[in-house]
N, C-alpha and C positions, 0 to 999 in steps of 0.2 A: 246613765239613768237621769232623767229630768226630775226635778223636785215637785212638779205640779201636774204631771201626766204620766201615763203608761201606755205602751203599745201591747196589744194582746193578739196572739196568733191562734189560728184555728187548726185543730187536729181531730182525727178519729182515734179513739183508744179501743183496743181489743186485747184478748188473751188467746194465745195459741197453746196447744198441748202436744207433747210428743213423748214417746216411750220407746226404749230399745227393743222390747220383746212384745210389743203390741202395736198393730198397724195404725189404728185410728182411735186413740184415746179421746174421750169427751173432754172438751174444754170447760172453763168455768167463767162466770161473769167477772168483769173488772172489779165490781164491788167485793166479791169474795176473795179475789187476789189481794186487794188492799187490806182486807181483814186478816189475811195470813201475815202480811208484813206488820200489821198492828200487834202481832204476837211478840215481836222483837222488843227488847228494852229500848228506850229512847236513845241510849248511848251506843246501841248497836246498829242504828239506822244510818250508817255512813259508809263512804267508799273513798279511800285515799288514792290519789293519782299523782303523776309527776314526782315520783320517788318520795311520796309522802308530804311534799311541799304544798299540795292542794288537797283539800278534803271537801267532798260534796256530801251533804247530809240532809235528812228530813228533820227539820227543827220542830215542826208542829204538824199535826194531822187530825182532821175531824171527818168522820164518816157518818152521814145521815141517810135516811131512806131514799132520798132523791139525788143526792150528790155527795162528792168527797172534795175536801179542800186540803191541799198539801202546801206547806211552806217549805220550800227547798232552798237551802243556803249553800254557799261556797266560801270556804276560808282559803285565802290564797297568800302564801308567804313569798311568792315570787314577785309580787308587785312592789315597786319602789315605795319608799316612805312618801306619803302625800305632802304637798306643799301648797299653802294658801297665800294669796297675795291681796294686798289692799293698795291699789294703784293711786287712790286719792291721798292716802297717808304715806305712800311709798314704803310699805312694809311687807315683809315676807315672814311666813311662819311655817316651820318644818315640824311635822308630827313624827317623832322617831318611834318606830315599832320596837317592842321588846323581843327578846329571844323567844322563838316558837309562836309569836303572834302572826296572824295572817289577816289581811284586810277582808272583811266579810260583806257578802252580797246576798240578797234574797229575791226570790220570785214566788208568786202564787200560782198554783195549778188547780183549776177548778174543773172537775169531771162530772158532767151531768149524766146520770145513769139512764139507759134507754128504757122506754116504756113497753117495747115489744121487740121480738127477735128480728124484725125487719129493719130496725134502726140501729145505728152505731152509737156508742157512747161518745158524746161530744166533749172534747178536752180543750179548754181555753187556757192558754199559758201566757203569762207575762213574758215579754221579750227582754232578754239581756244576753248580750253576745258571749258572756262568760259562762252561762248556764244554758246550753242548747238543749233542744228536745232529745237529741241523741244522747247527751250526757245524762239526762233524766231517765231515759229508757234503760240505759246501761246500769244506772244506780238501782232502779226498781228490780231489774232482772238479777242483779247480784244479791239483793236483799231476799228475793224469793229463794235463791240457792241457800242462803244462810238459814232461812226458815226451815227448809227441808232437812238440813243437818240437825236442827234442834227438835223438829216435830216431823219425823219421817212418816208417821201414821197418817198425816194430812195429805200425803202424796201417794198413798198406796190403796189400791182398789181390788176387789174380787174380780177375777177373769170372767167375762160374760158367757164363756162357753161351758161353764160348770165343771171344768176339769179340776183334778186334784193333784197335789204334789206327792213326793215319795212317801211322806208321812200320812197320806190320806186326808190332808186338810185342803180346803178350797184353795186353788191356785190363785195367786195375786200378781199384779203387775204394778210397777212404779212409774209415776208420771212426772214430767217436768213442765212447768208453766213459763210462759214468756210474754212480757208486755210488748205490744206493738203500737206505735203512734204513726199514723199516716197523715201527711199534711193536706190541708185543703188548698187547692190551687186557686189563685186569684183570677177574677174575670179578665184582668189585663193580660195575664200569661195565656189563658185559654184563647183569647182573641188573637194575640200575637202568633201563637202556634198554629191555631186552626186556619188562620188566613195567611200564614206565611208559608215558607217552603223549607222542609227539613233536608239538610244535606247528609248528616250521618248521626249515628248513635254509637258512642264508644263506651264499652263496659270495662271497668278496671278492677283487677282481682283484689281480694281482701288482704292476702298475706304478701309480705315482702319476699321476693324470690331469692335475691342475692346470689344469682347464678352467674358464673363467668360468661361474658359475652364475646371475649376474644381469647386467643390462644394463651396469653400470659396471665389472664385473670385481672388485668388492669381495669378493664371496663366491665362493669357488672350490671346485670339486669335486675332492677329493683322491683318492678311490677310487671305483670302480664296483662295484656288487654286484647279485646277483640272489637273491631270496628264493623258495625252493621250498615249496609247500604239500605236506602229507603226508596221505594218506588212511589214518589210523592204524587204522581199523576193518579194512581189508584186510590190514594187516601185523600184526594182533594175535597171530597164531599163527606168525609167521615170525621168523627170526633178523634182528633189526634192525641188529645190528652188521655183518653181511655186506652188508646193503642200503646202509649208509653207506659201506663200503669200495668198493662198486661205483660209487657217486656220486663218491667221491674220485678213484679211478683214471681215471674217464672225463673228469674236468674239471680235473685237477691241472696241465695244461699252461697253462690260462688263468686259474686262480685259485690264490692262495697261502694263503688262510685260509678257514676255515669256522666258522660259529657254529651250534651245535645247541641249540635251545630245547626243553625237555621237562619233564614233570612226573614225578618219580620215584614208586615204588610207595607211598611214605608221603604223597604229595600235595605235596611241596615243589617249587617252581619252580626249574629249573636252567638255566644257560647255560654251555655248554662250548665253548671255543675249540679248534680243531684246526689244526695245521700240515698243509697239504695234501701237502707233500712227504713227510713221515715218518708221516703219519696219527697223530701223537702228540697227545693231549689236554693241555690246560694244567693240569689238576688231577692232581697227582702220584699220588693214590690210584687214578686211572683207568688208569695204565700198570702192567703186571705188573712186580713188583719182588721182590727178596730182600735180606736183610740178611746181611752177613758181619761177624763179630766174634771175640772170644776170641783176640786177637793177643798175642804175647809181647813186643811192642814198642810204643812210641808211634808212631803213624802220622804222617808228615809231610804237609804240604799240597802239597809239590813234591818231585819226585825227579829225579835226574840220569840214572838208568837204571831199567829195569824192576824192580819190587819182587816177588821170587819168592813171598813169603808171601801177598801180596794175590792174585797170579795163581793160586796153588794153591787158595785158598779160592773164588775165582770159578769155577775149572774144576770144582770139586766140586758146584756148584749143580745143581739139577734142570734137565734139558734138555727137559722136556715142557711 
């Protein structure tokens, strides 16, 4: 993180709904899902990872009629003690962490609520490699599950067919909600892909298989994958980015990663890894982004509450 500027990535935010005993439950707006999370106590808005050595948590959250602002922090005990150097004075200073202390980082997530059903909620997220959009998505989905445990009535609805249970009461069904963030693809990637030539699309399974691959079990299959061939001549005049999105949406339940191998317009071979959940490429220049700078203060790596100057600059970015 730089102390004078921030990079902001573009995503679409949405909520999907699913139920075990009802085929097509109605979803809810992102705003309503965030209000459900707001029912949790501040201390309960966290998720421990890496055997508890890392904790991702919502430190601050504000929901207004037109947008929501989330300050999402990560406390990381796995990071080494920081060292600062003064080369002019030839000095070094070690900051020794205490037991249970983790180095803390913050990012701001600003979600602009849509004005009509035809539009997606635009999510503008500060970029920091330690708090990815996938990490945020999983945090929010875990918190929704926690809300359901404490407030099950918020996830229960009367069955629309008017049927009754064995006691003669209106039959109900239970719903689960899930946040989904889809990355905006940059113009650079769209140009490289649409004017290049795709060699293959490899989809990689979500779960580790750990199946024996030889008779003695010495070699084990960790992941399963399927490689798709592409008739690039037929797609030469089509929007290949949309074709990829269709593949991702159709198979994201069974596969967690995708590798796209293609040759860009200059003839260079490229391999781009995609997160199937967020449709985000692993090359930063391939996600739409913007820079915010010209701050009148030195930015911190971590905040206790939402920094209004950062939010103001994020909110002024282009929404197209």
